[in-house]
N, C-alpha and C positions, 0 to 999 in steps of 0.2 A: 502495500499501499503506500500512495504517494505520504511523506511527510507533512505537507500543508502545503494547499494551494498559494499564488503569490497574490492574488486576489478575489474578492469574493464574485458572486455570477460565474462562475465556471461552471462550464457545459456539464452536466449529469452521467448522460447517455455515451458510451464508447466510441460510438456509431458517429458521431458531430466532431472527434478528433483524428476520421480516418476520411479520404480524398477517394471516392469508390470510382474513381474516373483512370487513376494509377493505382489504385489497392497499396496505399502508402499514406503516412504519418502525414497529418496536417503540421510540418514543424512549427510555422507560425503561432499558430493556437497552443502548442507544447510547452513552447517557449513562454507563451503569454500566461500561462495558468499554474506552470510548474516548476522548480526548481528542477536546474541545471543537473544536478544528481538523479531528478527522477524521471529527465527527459532522454538522459544516455539509457537507461533502464528501460522504458518505455518504446524507444527507438530500435530496441534489441528484440521485441517481441513481433517474429515473423506475421504476416496476413495472409489471408487467403483470398483468392484473385476470382471467390464466388462464394455465391451464398450458401450456407449449410448450417444445419440445425446446432445449436448449440448443445454442450454435453459435458458432463462433471470430469477433471482431471488435475490429478495433482503434479503438477509439471517438475517440482524436484526428484521425482522415482521416476526411472523408464518405464516401471508397470502402472504408473496412475495412480495407485494406490498409496492413501497415506500412511506415514509411519513417523514414531515419534523421533526416530533416528534426524533422519530427512529436516522435521520439523526446526528441533532444536539446532543441527547445522545451516539452517535459515537464517533462523534468529540471532544466532553471533554472529554470524556473517554481515546481518544489517545494521546492527548493533555498531558493528568494530567500524564497516566504510561511511554509515552518519555521521558517527562521532568523529573520524578521522575528519571530514568534510567539513563539519560544524565547527571544529577545531581547529582547522587549516593545518595541520598534519600533514606536509609533503610526503608523496608517494605511498601512502599507507594506504590512499583511498584502491590500488591498483593490486588488485585482486591477482593479476597473473604473475605480477612480480614477486608477490610477496611469495606466491605460491611457489615458485621458483626460489626464492632464498631459505624457505623452511624445508624442502625437498635438500638442496644443498646442505642446511645445517645438520639435516636428519644423518648425510651420506658424512658427516665429520667422521674420520678414523680415531674415537673416541669412546670407551665403556658407556653402557646404557646408563649407569647412574650420573654420571657427568651431563649426558642430553637430559635428563632427566629435570636434573636442576637448570638446565638453560632453558627450557619449555617454562617452567617455573617461573625465571625470571624475566623472559619474555610476556609474562602473561601476570606479571605483577603480584604473584601470589607469594611469592617468601614473604617469611613474617615479619618483616622490619616494624617499625616503630610505627611507622606512619601509618603503614595498611593495618595493623591491629589496633592503632587508634580509631582508623575510618570504621571496623568494624565492631567498635567498642568492645574490643579485650583488651584494653590497656589503656587508663587513666592521661596517658602524655603519650606523646609520638616523640620523647626524647629515649635519643638512643641510651642502651643497657651499658655500655662499656665506657663512653665520653661525657655522656648527658648532652651532645649536641641535638638538635632536631636531625631527627632519621631519617633515611631515605635509603631506597636501591644503590643509589651510587655513592652513598655515603656509607653505605655498611661493607660495599665492596673495593670501594675507591679512594675518600676522603678522609674514615674515620684513621684515627692515629694509629690505630692496630693494622689497620691495612695498611698506610704508609709506611711503614717498617717493611713488611713483606714488599712491597715494592719497589723500595729503595734498592734488594737484592739482587731484583729482579734485570731483564734485559734492558737499558735505557732507551735503547731506540722504541720498543713497546711501552714504555713508559711516557714518554715525550708523545707517541699517537695517541693515547689515551688521553692525556692531558690538553691536544689539541680541539679534540668531538666534544661540544659540550650541548648535544644532543640531550633533550631531557627526558624522554619514551626509552623505555630498557630493550623494547623490540628492534625501534629503528637502529637504536645506539648499539647493538649488536649486530643486526645485519649491515651497519655500516663498516663495521672492523671486521667482515668476513670479509667483505667486498674489498677494503683497501689491503687487505695484509696477506702477508704470505701464507701458504698454509703451515707452515711449521710453528711459526709465531702466532698464527690465530690459534693451536692447540695449545701452545703453551699457556696464554691469555685466558683460555676458559679451563684449562686445571689451577692455573692461581687464582683465579675467582671462584673455583669449586672448592679450591684447598683454606682458602681467605673463608668461605662462609661458614665450613665444618671446624676450625680452629676457633671463630665467632660462638659457633652454637656448644662446643665444650668451656668456653670459657663463661656464658651465660647460664647454662642449664647445669652443669657438672662443676662448675670452680677448678674445671682444670686449663690452666696458662699455659699454653706453648711459646716458647721464645721463635722472634721472628725467623732466628737461622734456623729453629728445629722446624719451622712451616717450610722455608724453603729447600730445606736437604729432603724434605718430603714430596715434593715438588718436584724438583730432582731425580729424585730415585721412581718419583711415580712415570715420570715422562720416559725415563732409562727403561722402565719394563715394558712401557707399552711399545719403545720401536724396537724391544727385542720382541714381542709378541705380534708383529708386524708381520705378514706374509711375502715373502719375494715375491715380485711381479714376475711371471713369468712371458717371457718373448714372445709374442706373436708374430708368427710369418706369414705375411699375407698371399694369398694363393691368385696365382694370374690366369685368368678365366680367358680365352680367347674371345674377342669379339661377335657379337650376336646382333645378325642382321633387324633391324626394328621391321616386326611384322603386323598388320593388320586382320584381326581374325574374323571373316565373315560371318553374316548371320546367315540361316538356310533360304534357299534359291526361292525367288520373287518376294524376299521381305527387306524391309528395312532397317538400318541398324543405327543406334543413336548413343555415343561416347559421353560420358556425363565428368562432370568434376566440378569441385567447389574449394576456394582458398581462399586465405586470412590475411590482412595487410599489416603489415609487422609496423608501421610507424602512423596508420589513422585507423579512427574506428570506422571500418567498413570491412567487408566481404564482396566476394562476386563468385560467379558460376557464370559456368558455359558450357556448351554442346552440339554437338558435329554430328550431322544426318549423313549417312553415305547409304546407295542402294547395296545389293548381294555381290554387286561386280566390282565395289571399290567404288562407283561413278559417284564422286558424291554431289551430294542436291543442297545442304543450307547447313548456316551455323548460327549460334549468336552468342553474342557474352553481355552479362548484365551485372551492375553496379548494385548494390543494396549498402545504405547509410545505417549505421548503428549494429547489422547483424554481424556479430563473431563469432559464433558456432559454430563449429566443425561439421556436425552432425546436422544439425539445419541448413546449413548452405546446400550440403550434399543433397540433402531431400528436396531441396528448391530446385537445384540442379534437374533432378528427376522431373518436377514438374515442370520445368519452362520446356523441357524437351520433349513431353508428351502434347504443350501446346506449340512448339514449334513442327508438329509432324501433323497438328491438326490445321496449322495455315496453310501447311503444304498437301492438305489433303494426302496423305501416304495411309495405306492401309498395311494389316502386318505388322506392327513395329516391335524393333526389339529393344531394348533400355538397358547399356550397359552400366554399372555402375560400382565401385573399388569399396566404397562404405558397408562395412559389416552389418552396423548398426542400420541400418537404414533399409537393409535388406532383409534382416531380420524383424523389424518394423510392420514391414509392408507383409511379409508372413503369417506375425500373428498380429498383438495387440496391444503395439505400444502407445502409451498415454503419459509419455514425457511432454517436454516444450514444444516439442515440433509436430504433436502427435496430430493438430489438424491438418497439416502439413499431408502427411501421409493420407491421412482418412479422405481427399482433396484429391490425391494422385489415385486413389480406389475407384471413387467419384469416376474422375476424368476416364479411367482405363473400364470402367462398366460402360457408362455412355456410349462407347466408340465401339464396343466388343473385344477392346485389345486386352492382352493377358492382364493382371490387378496387380503387376508390380513386376519391375524391373527384374528380370529372370534369369540374367549372366552377371557373373562374378569375374571380372579379370584383374588380376593383381598385378598382370606384365603386362599390360596391352600398352606399347609404347606410345602411341597415340594420345592416349587420353594422359600419360606420363607428362608427356613435353606441354601438353594443353595448359596442364596444370602446374609448369613449372614455368610457363612463360605467362601465365595470372598473375602468379606470385611474384614475378619480377616486375611485370606492368603495373601493380598497385602502388610500386614506390613511387612512381610518375606518374598516376592518374591526376587528371586537373579535375576542380571543381565543375567544371560544365561538362563532365564528361555526362555523356545521354544514359536516360534509365535504362532501353534495351538498344543494344545495337547490332543490326542484321547485318553479315558479310558474306558476300554474293562473288563466288570467285568467275570469271568470265570461260577459264578452260575446267570443265568438271572434270577433268583426270590429269589435272596437274599435280599432283599427289601432295603430300600433306605438307613437305618444306615451303610450299607455294602458299596455302594456310596456315598457315607458323608465321609466316613473312607478313602476309596481309592482316595479320591480327596485332601481331607486334607495331604495324606502322599505323595501323586503325587507332590506337591505344593512345599512340604519341600521340597522331592529331586524328581529335576527336572530329575535326570537321571534313575530314578525305572521308567519301564516300566509294 
C-alpha cells in the first residue's frame, strides 16, 4: 500500500491511473498523487493488454497462496525501504545492491559464530546501552565500562577498552575505520567490505567480534582481559583460520571446438517465434524482443518493446511471450510455436502460477485459446544461438537507449533470407537511432 497521497482528491479506482490506449500507467497522474518511492513500485506492476476477470492472488508466493513467511519478509522489506527513504539514507533503498552485499558478506571465509555477530550488528540487535534503554531494559543508555553514552560504534570502536585493542592492530585498518563516519551499522559494515581488501576485512570483523566478546566477559562475569591478551587471541584465531582454509585447486579450462550457430526449425508449415527479455544495468527499465521465422527459416517479422519500471526477469520473459502472440496475430500467422528459455514461465503456463505476473500468464493462455493455438510456449531452447544473441544485443543496447525510444518498434527486413546477422545489425542501428525505420 502507498505511504500516503501527496494531496487530496486522488482517484480511488486503479483504472483511473491507466492509459487504456497504450496499456501503460499514466505517469503524470502517478507523480501528481503519490510519493516517488510509491511511483517506482507502481510502475513495476505489469499491465494486461485486454480486459480480464479479476481474481485473488498473493504475488509474494509463486503459488499465489498466502504464507506467514512471505508476509513477514515483505513487511520487513517495506519497513526498511520506507524508513531509509524517509530518513534520506543513501544506497539503502536499493534492494538489489543490498542483496549483493549480504550475499558477499555471508560468503566471507569466517566461522558461522562471527557471521551471526555481524548479522546482529547490521540489524542493531546487539545489547548495547542505547538499544537496552530504547527497549526499556535499562534505566540509562550509559556504557557499562566507561559510563559514556553507549552505541554500537562506542562499544566496538570508541570506548576506552576498544581503543586499547585497536591501538595494537594494523594502523591502516584503524585509519580506514576513523575516516568513515557512517552512523548506520549496516551501511558502515557494507562500506568497509567494499573498500577494504579481503584479508583486512576478515581481520576487522574478527577484531570487532573479539572486542565484543571481551566486553561481555567484563560486564557479566567480571573477567577483565588485558588489551594484549585480546590482541593475542585475535592473532591466534586468524592463524588457525588461515590453516583451516582449503587450498584452492587449479582449474584447467577445457578448450572446446567452436560450434556453428544453428536455428532449430519448427515442424512443417508452422512458424516459430524466439523470445527473450533483458533488464537494464543503469536505469529502471526492461525490454523484450521477439523474432518470427517460417519453418524454412524465412524471416517474417520481429519487434522490440521497452517497458519503463519493469525489472523482474520472469515478468519480462512472460511479457515477451505475450508480445510474440500479438506479433503473430498481426501477421495473421497460423500454427505458431513460441520458444522461451525461462523455466519459471514454462512451468507457470503448464501449471497454475499465481505470483507477480500471473495475470500476464492468464492473458497468454486466453489469447492462445481464442486463436486455437497451443496454450503455452511448448519449446524450451536453452542453446538457441539466435535467441541468446538477441538477448545479448538488448542488454548492450539498453545502456544507450534514449528517452524518446518508441514504446514498440517493429523491424522489417527487405531481404527475408538475409540471415541472423542482418537482423542483429538492423536492431543495433534501430536502437541507436530510434527515428530510423
